[in-house]
TISE-989569 format. One record per residue: residue in three letters; residue number from 1; y, x, z of N, C-alpha, C in turn. Coordinates in Angstrom, 2 decimals. Last residue first. Layout:
REM TISE-989569
   aa    i  n_north   n_east     n_up  ca_north  ca_east    ca_up  c_north   c_east     c_up
  ALA  NUM        Y        X        Z         Y        X        Z        Y        X        Z
...
***
This chain:
REM TISE-989569
   aa    i  n_north   n_east     n_up  ca_north  ca_east    ca_up  c_north   c_east     c_up
  ARG  231   -14.41     4.50    24.19    -13.00     4.76    23.91   -12.60     4.16    22.57
  ASN  230   -17.04     4.31    24.70    -16.22     3.19    25.14   -14.75     3.40    24.84
  ASN  229   -19.94     5.11    23.33    -18.54     5.53    23.24   -17.67     4.33    23.55
  GLY  228   -22.47     4.12    23.32    -22.13     5.01    24.41   -20.70     5.49    24.38
  LYS  227   -22.67     3.95    19.78    -23.21     3.59    21.09   -22.82     4.63    22.14
  ALA  226   -19.60     3.86    17.92    -20.90     4.45    18.22   -21.36     4.05    19.61
  PRO  225   -18.14     0.83    16.63    -18.11     2.04    17.47   -19.50     2.55    17.75
  MET  224   -18.01    -0.18    13.24    -18.61    -0.39    14.56   -18.57     0.89    15.37
  VAL  223   -15.62    -1.30    11.19    -16.20    -0.03    11.65   -16.70    -0.23    13.07
  GLU  222   -15.88    -3.77     8.66    -15.61    -3.42    10.05   -16.31    -2.11    10.40
  PRO  221   -14.77    -3.18     5.29    -15.82    -3.45     6.29   -15.40    -3.02     7.67
  VAL  220   -12.22    -4.77     3.63    -12.56    -3.51     4.29   -13.60    -3.80     5.37
  VAL  219   -11.55    -7.23     2.86    -12.43    -6.50     1.94   -12.86    -5.17     2.53
  SER  218   -11.55    -9.97     5.18    -11.08    -8.65     4.77   -12.08    -8.01     3.81
  LYS  217   -10.92   -13.36     4.99    -11.95   -12.32     4.93   -11.37   -11.02     4.41
  PHE  216    -9.70   -15.97     7.00     -9.38   -14.89     6.05   -10.43   -13.79     6.14
  GLY  215   -10.00   -17.95     8.82    -11.10   -17.75     7.89   -10.84   -16.66     6.87
  ARG  214    -7.67   -18.20    10.12     -8.73   -17.48    10.84    -9.93   -17.22     9.92
  LEU  213    -6.16   -19.87     8.62     -5.97   -18.43     8.40    -7.03   -17.60     9.12
  ARG  212    -6.57   -22.35     9.59     -7.39   -21.95     8.44    -7.25   -20.47     8.13
  LEU  211    -4.66   -22.84    11.46     -5.91   -22.23    11.94    -6.82   -21.82    10.79
  SER  210    -2.75   -24.22    10.00     -2.49   -22.81    10.35    -3.77   -22.10    10.79
  ASN  209    -3.94   -26.73     9.89     -3.67   -26.01     8.64    -3.44   -24.53     8.90
  SER  208    -3.92   -27.37    12.59     -5.20   -27.22    11.89    -5.02   -26.43    10.59
  VAL  207    -1.15   -27.56    13.08     -1.96   -26.59    13.82    -3.27   -26.32    13.08
  VAL  206    -0.46   -29.63    11.29      0.19   -28.32    11.19    -0.66   -27.24    11.88
  PHE  205    -2.09   -31.77    12.24     -2.24   -31.26    10.87    -1.66   -29.85    10.74
  VAL  204    -1.11   -32.19    14.80     -2.50   -31.75    14.64    -2.71   -31.15    13.26
  SER  203     1.45   -33.11    14.14      1.29   -31.87    14.91    -0.11   -31.30    14.75
  SER  202     0.77   -35.47    12.78      1.55   -34.42    12.11     1.38   -33.09    12.81
  PHE  201    -0.48   -36.95    14.75     -1.28   -36.48    13.61    -0.56   -35.35    12.89
  ALA  200     1.72   -37.51    16.37      0.63   -36.68    16.91    -0.22   -36.12    15.78
  MET  199     3.12   -39.13    14.58      3.72   -37.89    15.08     2.65   -36.95    15.62
  ALA  198     1.34   -41.26    14.30      1.68   -40.44    13.13     2.28   -39.11    13.54
  ALA  197     1.37   -42.29    16.88      0.11   -41.74    16.35     0.39   -40.83    15.16
  GLY  196     4.02   -43.16    16.99      3.54   -42.14    17.93     2.27   -41.48    17.43
  ALA  195     3.96   -45.09    14.94      4.87   -43.94    14.83     4.43   -42.80    15.75
  LEU  194     2.18   -46.89    15.98      1.81   -46.17    14.75     2.69   -44.94    14.58
  MET  193     3.70   -47.74    18.13      2.40   -47.12    18.38     1.94   -46.33    17.17
  PRO  192     5.95   -48.88    16.87      6.09   -47.68    17.71     4.77   -46.97    17.98
  ASN  191     5.67   -49.80    13.46      5.24   -50.08    14.83     5.35   -48.81    15.67
  LEU  190     8.32   -49.92    11.33      7.18   -49.10    11.74     6.87   -49.38    13.20
  MET  189    10.61   -51.18    10.75      9.47   -51.51     9.89     8.22   -50.73    10.28
  GLY  188    13.09   -50.75    11.84     12.13   -51.54    12.58    10.90   -51.93    11.79
  PHE  187    14.71   -49.02    10.59     14.84   -50.42    10.19    13.80   -51.31    10.86
  ALA  186    13.85   -46.60    11.67     15.23   -47.03    11.90    15.42   -48.52    11.58
  ALA  185    11.25   -46.33    10.68     11.44   -46.57    12.11    12.84   -47.09    12.40
  LEU  184    11.84   -45.87     8.00     11.03   -47.03     8.37    11.21   -47.37     9.84
  PRO  183    13.33   -43.47     8.15     13.97   -44.71     7.69    13.18   -45.96     8.07
  ILE  182    11.21   -41.74     9.25     12.44   -42.03     9.99    13.15   -43.28     9.47
  ALA  181     9.09   -41.45     7.36      8.92   -42.24     8.57    10.22   -42.63     9.26
  ALA  180     9.89   -39.89     5.14      9.26   -41.20     4.93     9.30   -42.07     6.18
  VAL  179    11.02   -37.63     6.29     11.78   -38.36     5.27    11.21   -39.76     5.08
  ASN  178     8.91   -36.80     7.93     10.16   -37.28     8.52    10.99   -38.09     7.53
  TYR  177     6.95   -36.10     6.02      6.66   -37.09     7.07     7.95   -37.68     7.62
  ALA  176     8.27   -34.12     4.60      7.85   -35.35     3.91     7.58   -36.45     4.92
  PHE  175     8.56   -32.15     6.56      9.75   -32.79     6.01     9.39   -34.11     5.32
  ALA  174     5.82   -31.56     6.97      6.67   -31.96     8.09     7.92   -32.69     7.59
  TRP  173     4.96   -30.82     4.43      4.42   -32.04     5.02     5.24   -32.51     6.21
  PHE  172     6.54   -28.46     4.09      6.58   -29.57     3.13     6.12   -30.86     3.78
  LEU  171     5.81   -26.82     6.24      7.18   -27.31     6.14     7.27   -28.51     5.21
  ASN  170     3.11   -26.31     5.60      3.46   -26.99     6.85     4.86   -27.58     6.79
  GLY  169     3.43   -24.95     3.15      2.69   -26.21     3.21     3.03   -27.01     4.45
  LYS  168     4.82   -22.67     4.00      5.45   -23.58     3.06     4.77   -24.95     3.07
  ILE  167     2.83   -21.54     5.65      4.13   -21.93     6.21     4.83   -22.94     5.30
  THR  166     0.84   -21.02     3.75      0.58   -21.95     4.84     1.88   -22.45     5.46
  GLY  165     2.12   -19.10     2.17      1.71   -20.37     1.57     1.45   -21.43     2.63
  LEU  164     2.35   -17.06     4.06      3.56   -17.67     3.51     3.24   -19.03     2.88
  THR  163    -0.38   -16.47     4.39      0.42   -16.94     5.52     1.68   -17.66     5.04
  ARG  162    -1.01   -15.53     1.84     -1.68   -16.73     2.34    -0.91   -17.32     3.52
  ARG  161     0.60   -13.27     1.73      0.80   -14.36     0.77     0.17   -15.65     1.27
  ALA  160    -0.52   -11.77     3.82      0.89   -12.16     3.87     1.16   -13.33     2.93
  LEU  159    -3.12   -11.39     2.89     -2.91   -12.16     4.10    -1.46   -12.63     4.21
  ARG  158    -2.60    -9.80     0.62     -3.28   -11.09     0.48    -3.04   -11.98     1.69
  ILE  157    -1.41    -7.57     1.84     -0.64    -8.38     0.88    -1.27    -9.75     0.71
  ALA  156    -3.48    -6.63     3.45     -2.19    -6.97     4.04    -1.39    -7.88     3.12
  ASP  155    -5.49    -6.10     1.56     -5.72    -7.10     2.61    -4.38    -7.57     3.18
  THR  154    -4.29    -4.04     0.16     -4.53    -5.30    -0.55    -4.80    -6.42     0.46
  ALA  153    -4.31    -2.12     2.19     -3.03    -2.58     1.64    -3.20    -3.89     0.90
  GLY  152    -6.99    -1.64     2.58     -6.27    -2.31     3.64    -4.91    -2.82     3.17
  ARG  151    -7.74    -0.09     0.50     -8.01    -1.52     0.36    -7.34    -2.32     1.48
  LEU  150    -7.34     2.46     1.34     -6.28     1.84     0.57    -6.50     0.34     0.38
  ASP  149    -8.09     3.47     4.52     -8.68     2.87     3.33    -7.59     2.11     2.60
  GLY  148    -8.06     4.41     7.21     -7.58     5.21     6.11    -8.18     4.75     4.79
  ARG  147    -7.08     1.64     9.30     -8.10     2.49     8.66    -7.48     3.28     7.50
  VAL  146    -4.61     0.44     9.92     -5.38     1.15    10.95    -6.39     2.10    10.32
  LEU  145    -1.60     0.66     8.44     -2.98     0.29     8.13    -3.89     1.11     9.03
  THR  144     1.41    -0.49     9.61      0.47     0.62     9.70    -0.94     0.09     9.44
  ILE  143     4.50    -1.46     8.20      3.14    -1.84     8.57     2.29    -0.57     8.63
  ASP  142     6.85    -0.14     7.73      6.92    -1.48     8.32     5.56    -1.90     8.87
  ALA  141     7.38     3.40     8.44      6.81     2.27     7.71     7.01     0.96     8.46
  ALA  140     8.23     5.40    10.12      9.13     4.99     9.04     8.66     3.72     8.33
  GLN  139     6.10     5.84    11.83      7.36     5.36    12.39     8.29     4.82    11.30
  ILE  138     4.21     6.86    10.03      3.93     5.60    10.74     5.22     5.00    11.29
  ALA  137     5.40     9.26     9.27      5.18     8.22     8.27     4.96     6.86     8.93
  VAL  136     5.30    10.58    11.74      6.60    10.35    11.09     6.47     9.23    10.06
  ASP  135     2.61    10.88    12.29      3.40     9.98    13.13     4.74     9.63    12.48
  THR  134     0.53    10.91     9.31      1.40    11.53    10.31     2.18    10.49    11.10
  GLY  133    -2.52     8.95     8.91     -1.47     9.85     8.48    -0.65    10.40     9.64
  THR  132    -4.28     7.01     9.47     -4.80     8.37     9.58    -3.75     9.41     9.22
  GLY  131    -3.00     4.69     8.84     -3.15     5.01    10.25    -3.67     6.41    10.49
  MET  130    -0.63     4.81     6.27     -2.03     4.91     6.62    -2.14     5.36     8.08
  ALA  129     2.05     2.53     6.01      1.58     3.86     6.37     0.10     3.80     6.70
  LEU  128     4.06     0.83     3.88      2.75     0.76     4.51     2.25     2.17     4.75
  GLY  127     7.07    -0.86     3.53      6.44     0.45     3.72     5.13     0.30     4.46
  LEU  126     8.80    -2.77     1.35      7.67    -2.83     2.27     7.02    -1.46     2.35
  ASP  125    10.96    -1.80     0.03     11.05    -3.15     0.60     9.93    -3.38     1.61
  ALA  124    11.61     1.70     0.81     10.88     0.62     0.13    11.11    -0.73     0.81
  GLN  123    12.76     3.51     2.57     13.56     2.95     1.49    12.91     1.72     0.86
  ALA  122    10.69     4.32     4.23     11.84     3.64     4.82    12.68     2.94     3.76
  LEU  121     9.07     5.59     2.38      8.54     4.45     3.12     9.68     3.63     3.73
  ALA  120    10.72     7.69     1.61     10.37     6.66     0.62     9.83     5.41     1.31
  ALA  119    10.78     9.18     3.97     12.02     8.64     3.42    11.75     7.51     2.43
  ALA  118     7.99     9.84     4.29      8.72     9.06     5.29     9.98     8.41     4.71
  ASP  117     6.49    11.50     2.73      6.59    10.11     2.30     7.52     9.28     3.17
  ASN  116     6.30    13.96     3.92      7.06    13.88     2.68     7.27    12.45     2.21
  VAL  115     4.50    13.44     5.94      5.91    13.63     6.30     6.79    13.47     5.06
  GLY  114     2.13    10.96     4.64      2.61    12.28     5.01     4.07    12.31     5.40
  ASP  113     1.23     8.57     3.65      0.66     9.04     4.92     1.24    10.35     5.40
  GLY  112     2.01     5.43     1.95      2.04     6.88     2.14     1.47     7.27     3.49
  VAL  111     3.04     3.00    -0.25      1.94     3.39     0.63     1.95     4.91     0.74
  MET  110     5.56     0.66    -0.79      5.20     2.08    -0.81     4.09     2.33     0.20
  ALA  109     6.71    -1.88    -2.84      5.90    -1.55    -1.66     5.43    -0.11    -1.82
  VAL  108     9.56    -3.36    -4.22      8.72    -2.16    -4.14     8.01    -2.07    -2.79
  ILE  107    10.65    -5.42    -6.66     10.32    -5.43    -5.23     9.26    -4.36    -5.03
  LYS  106    13.13    -4.60    -9.10     11.74    -4.59    -8.66    11.66    -4.71    -7.13
  GLY  105    15.63    -4.34   -10.21     15.20    -5.67    -9.83    13.76    -5.76    -9.35
  ASP  104    16.51    -1.84   -10.57     16.02    -2.53   -11.77    15.48    -3.92   -11.46
  LYS  103    16.93    -1.04    -8.02     18.10    -1.37    -8.82    17.73    -2.08   -10.11
  GLN  102    14.29    -0.42    -7.35     14.93    -1.59    -6.73    16.17    -2.02    -7.50
  LEU  101    13.96     1.92    -8.80     13.13     0.76    -9.12    13.74    -0.52    -8.55
  ASP  100    15.80     3.53    -7.45     16.01     3.23    -8.87    15.20     2.01    -9.30
  SER   99    14.58     3.71    -4.92     15.89     3.07    -5.05    16.16     2.66    -6.50
  ILE   98    12.29     5.18    -5.56     12.16     3.83    -5.01    13.46     3.05    -5.21
  VAL   97    13.57     7.55    -6.32     12.75     6.82    -7.30    12.56     5.37    -6.85
  GLN   96    14.70     8.26    -3.89     15.58     7.93    -5.01    14.83     7.17    -6.09
  ALA   95    12.45     8.89    -2.39     13.28     7.75    -1.98    14.20     7.31    -3.10
  LYS   94    11.69    11.17    -3.80     10.81    10.00    -3.77    11.58     8.75    -3.39
  ASP   93    13.51    13.17    -3.36     13.64    12.42    -4.61    12.72    11.20    -4.65
  ALA   92    12.69    14.35    -1.03     13.95    13.61    -1.02    14.11    12.73    -2.26
  PRO   91    10.26    15.60    -1.98     10.27    14.55    -0.95    11.54    13.71    -0.94
  LEU   90    10.20    15.89    -5.61     10.47    16.43    -4.28    10.53    15.29    -3.26
  VAL   89     7.70    15.38    -7.98      8.86    14.79    -7.32     9.02    15.39    -5.92
  GLU   88     5.61    15.69    -9.83      6.52    16.80    -9.55     7.83    16.32    -8.93
  ALA   87     5.31    12.41   -11.46      4.82    13.62   -10.80     5.95    14.63   -10.59
  ILE   86     4.45     9.27   -11.87      5.70    10.02   -11.68     5.35    11.24   -10.84
  VAL   85     2.65     7.15   -13.96      2.59     8.35   -13.12     3.97     9.01   -13.08
  ASP   84     0.94     4.28   -14.73      2.28     4.83   -14.52     2.23     5.97   -13.52
  ASP   83    -1.79     3.61   -14.65     -1.16     3.93   -15.93     0.19     4.63   -15.76
  ILE   82    -4.69     4.23   -12.89     -3.26     4.00   -12.76    -2.59     4.47   -14.05
  ALA   81    -7.52     4.58   -12.51     -6.97     3.64   -13.50    -5.53     3.24   -13.23
  VAL   80    -8.51     6.59   -11.01     -8.33     5.29   -10.33    -7.67     4.25   -11.23
  GLN   79    -8.67     8.75   -12.73     -9.85     8.40   -11.94    -9.74     7.02   -11.31
  GLY   78    -6.08     8.98   -13.73     -7.16     8.57   -14.62    -8.40     8.13   -13.87
  ALA   77    -4.72     9.95   -11.53     -4.41     8.60   -12.01    -5.51     8.09   -12.92
  ILE   76    -5.79    12.53   -11.45     -6.03    11.61   -10.34    -5.80    10.17   -10.79
  GLN   75    -4.77    13.53   -13.88     -6.21    13.47   -13.66    -6.56    12.49   -12.54
  ASP   74    -2.01    13.35   -13.48     -2.64    12.59   -14.57    -4.14    12.46   -14.37
  ALA   73    -1.66    15.16   -11.36     -1.35    13.74   -11.18    -2.03    12.89   -12.25
  VAL   72    -2.33    17.56   -12.64     -3.11    17.10   -11.49    -2.91    15.60   -11.30
  SER   71    -0.32    17.65   -14.59     -1.73    17.63   -14.99    -2.63    17.13   -13.87
  GLN   70     2.09    17.71   -13.10      1.78    16.59   -13.98     0.31    16.52   -14.34
  ASN   69     1.76    18.67    -9.61      2.15    18.88   -11.00     1.57    17.80   -11.89
  ASP   68     2.72    16.59    -6.75      1.80    17.46    -7.50     2.29    17.64    -8.94
  GLY   67     4.21    14.70    -5.53      4.85    15.99    -5.74     3.96    16.98    -6.49
  THR   66     4.07    11.32    -6.80      3.53    12.50    -6.12     4.35    13.75    -6.42
  LEU   65     3.16     8.14    -7.32      4.36     8.93    -7.08     3.96    10.13    -6.23
  LEU   64     1.68     5.93    -9.38      1.37     7.13    -8.62     2.62     7.98    -8.54
  ILE   63     1.88     2.45    -9.14      2.51     3.67    -9.67     2.10     4.83    -8.77
  PRO   62     0.64    -0.79    -9.97      0.55     0.44    -9.17     1.18     1.63    -9.90
  THR   61     1.91    -3.86   -10.04      1.83    -2.71   -10.94     1.79    -1.43   -10.11
  LEU   60     0.24    -6.97    -9.23      1.11    -5.84    -8.92     0.90    -4.71    -9.91
  GLY   59    -1.48    -9.10    -9.36     -0.29    -9.13   -10.20     0.69    -8.01    -9.94
  LEU   58    -3.80    -8.84    -8.07     -2.76    -9.57    -7.34    -1.46    -9.65    -8.14
  ASP   57    -5.17    -7.17    -9.74     -5.58    -8.58    -9.72    -4.55    -9.45    -9.00
  LYS   56    -4.00    -4.77    -8.97     -3.70    -5.32   -10.29    -4.06    -6.79   -10.36
  LEU   55    -5.21    -4.51    -6.48     -3.76    -4.63    -6.56    -3.34    -5.21    -7.91
  GLN   54    -7.87    -4.21    -7.26     -7.48    -5.39    -6.50    -5.97    -5.60    -6.53
  GLY   53    -7.75    -1.70    -8.51     -8.14    -2.88    -9.28    -7.73    -4.16    -8.58
  ILE   52    -7.12    -0.14    -6.30     -6.15    -0.25    -7.39    -6.46    -1.47    -8.25
  ALA   51    -9.52    -0.43    -4.85     -8.25    -0.91    -4.29    -7.20    -1.09    -5.37
  ASP   50   -11.33     0.85    -6.53    -11.51    -0.58    -6.25   -10.21    -1.17    -5.71
  ALA   49   -10.36     3.44    -6.34    -10.34     2.76    -7.65   -10.48     1.25    -7.47
  SER   48   -10.86     3.97    -3.59     -9.49     3.91    -4.12    -9.41     3.18    -5.46
  THR   47   -13.36     4.35    -2.54    -12.83     2.98    -2.53   -11.47     2.85    -3.21
  ASP   46   -13.88     7.04    -2.59    -14.71     6.17    -3.43   -14.11     4.77    -3.55
  LYS   45   -10.93     9.06    -2.75    -11.91     8.27    -2.01   -12.64     7.31    -2.94
  VAL   44   -10.52    12.14    -4.35    -10.23    10.71    -4.41   -11.33     9.95    -3.67
  THR   43    -9.36    15.11    -3.10    -10.57    14.32    -3.33   -10.21    12.84    -3.28
  ASP   42    -7.21    17.49    -4.63     -7.40    16.35    -3.72    -8.68    15.62    -4.11
  ALA   41    -7.72    21.00    -4.96     -7.68    19.66    -5.56    -7.91    18.61    -4.50
  VAL   40    -7.02    24.35    -5.73     -7.03    23.29    -4.71    -6.92    21.94    -5.40
  ALA   39    -8.09    27.60    -6.41     -7.83    26.26    -6.95    -7.99    25.23    -5.84
  ILE   38    -7.02    30.83    -6.57     -7.52    29.82    -5.64    -7.11    28.45    -6.19
  LEU   37    -7.87    33.87    -8.21     -7.21    32.57    -8.21    -7.84    31.68    -7.15
  GLY   36    -7.24    37.49    -8.06     -8.05    36.27    -8.15    -7.19    35.02    -8.14
  ARG   35    -5.62    39.68    -8.26     -7.04    39.89    -8.01    -7.88    38.63    -8.14
  VAL   34    -2.86    41.23    -9.63     -3.54    39.95    -9.46    -5.03    40.20    -9.34
  ASN   33    -1.06    43.70    -7.86     -2.01    43.39    -8.93    -2.74    42.09    -8.62
  GLY   32     0.46    44.29    -5.65      1.14    44.07    -6.93     0.23    43.76    -8.09
  ASP   31    -1.41    44.47    -3.58     -0.68    45.68    -4.00    -0.08    45.50    -5.39
  VAL   30    -2.91    41.63    -4.75     -3.05    42.70    -3.75    -2.39    43.96    -4.32
  ALA   29    -2.63    38.11    -5.16     -2.31    39.46    -5.60    -2.44    40.44    -4.45
  VAL   28    -3.68    35.08    -6.32     -3.84    36.03    -5.22    -3.61    37.44    -5.76
  THR   27    -2.22    32.01    -7.24     -2.60    33.37    -7.64    -2.64    34.28    -6.42
  MET   26    -3.40    28.67    -7.32     -2.59    29.70    -6.67    -3.14    31.08    -7.04
  VAL   25    -3.40    25.55    -8.89     -3.92    26.91    -8.92    -2.92    27.87    -8.28
  THR   24    -4.49    22.37    -8.56     -3.35    23.22    -8.23    -3.86    24.64    -8.05
  LYS   23    -6.20    20.86   -11.33     -6.20    21.44    -9.99    -4.93    22.26    -9.80
  GLY   22    -6.23    20.09   -13.94     -6.28    19.04   -12.93    -6.32    19.54   -11.52
  THR   21    -8.10    22.81   -15.20     -7.20    21.69   -15.47    -7.37    20.61   -14.41
  LEU   20    -9.15    25.44   -15.21     -8.99    24.67   -13.96    -7.98    23.54   -14.13
  ALA   19    -8.99    26.82   -17.52    -10.17    25.96   -17.35   -10.07    25.08   -16.11
  GLU   18    -6.77    28.33   -17.14     -6.69    27.26   -18.13    -7.86    26.29   -18.00
  ARG   17    -7.82    30.17   -15.35     -6.79    29.23   -14.91    -6.67    28.05   -15.87
  ALA   16    -9.59    31.59   -16.96    -10.12    30.82   -15.84    -9.11    29.79   -15.36
  GLN   15    -7.82    32.82   -18.68     -8.77    31.85   -19.23    -9.34    30.97   -18.13
  GLU   14    -6.59    34.48   -16.82     -5.78    33.49   -17.55    -6.68    32.41   -18.16
  LEU   13    -8.66    36.12   -16.05     -8.14    35.16   -15.08    -7.28    34.10   -15.75
  GLN   12    -8.99    37.56   -18.45    -10.11    36.80   -17.91    -9.63    35.75   -16.91
  GLU   11    -6.50    38.80   -18.78     -6.95    37.79   -19.75    -8.07    36.93   -19.19
  PRO   10    -4.57    39.01   -15.77     -5.53    39.56   -16.72    -6.07    38.44   -17.62
  LEU    9    -1.21    38.02   -15.42     -2.61    37.68   -15.20    -3.49    38.39   -16.22
  ALA    8     1.46    39.80   -14.00      0.75    39.41   -15.21    -0.71    39.12   -14.87
  LEU    7     4.17    38.92   -12.05      2.81    39.44   -12.06     2.08    38.92   -13.28
  ASP    6     6.79    38.23   -11.25      6.55    39.01   -12.47     5.19    39.68   -12.48
  HIS    5     7.12    36.50    -9.22      6.97    37.91    -8.86     6.65    38.80   -10.06
  ASN    4     7.37    34.02   -10.42      8.31    34.40    -9.37     8.28    35.89    -9.08
  LYS    3     5.22    33.93   -12.19      6.58    33.91   -12.71     7.57    34.40   -11.67
  GLY    2     3.00    33.98   -10.46      3.16    35.01   -11.48     4.58    35.08   -11.99
  VAL    1     3.37    31.65    -8.99      3.47    32.95    -8.32     3.72    34.05    -9.33
***
């Protein structure tokens, strides 16, 4: 504000602004004279650092992509242990950053909740919108995390990987069964009753193997509805 309107900060306010490191500072002026400062800062959720740690454990590289100034972004990143920070990015440029990462051969997942994140969510290979965010972000994303907890993103990735592993396992055993059994049956080396039993066992195995996904445990605690609230 001071630069745009050529307003000079009194020495006392200049010192106060320098002390507000990591916050977005706005200048308040009355009749052309600076009267005070307003500092705004985002509050990091208690679970965010844990979520970032879980993403790293999954072999992913978290990046903080934000429109905030560099000092604010660095402070937030320090609280949640994110090493890569891209700050002071305009909404339209967020999608370009995603595109540049993809051109480098990276598979990019984007987590966002605001209107400014919509283009980047659409550009990413996987867009995850927070359910507590804006409708625009939810529409642009591939997945909506019902709770406003970043750990839901780690749940989604873990479940997706486990599901893919189950599909690959089912396909392997199905093909292995057919490769082994069909030639035996063609040459009359397999009793029809055994062949029928083996086919039934194959189906039971695939279904049972898939049902193991029901044992997936979420790291996000269930939210119990309040008594008397049926909505």
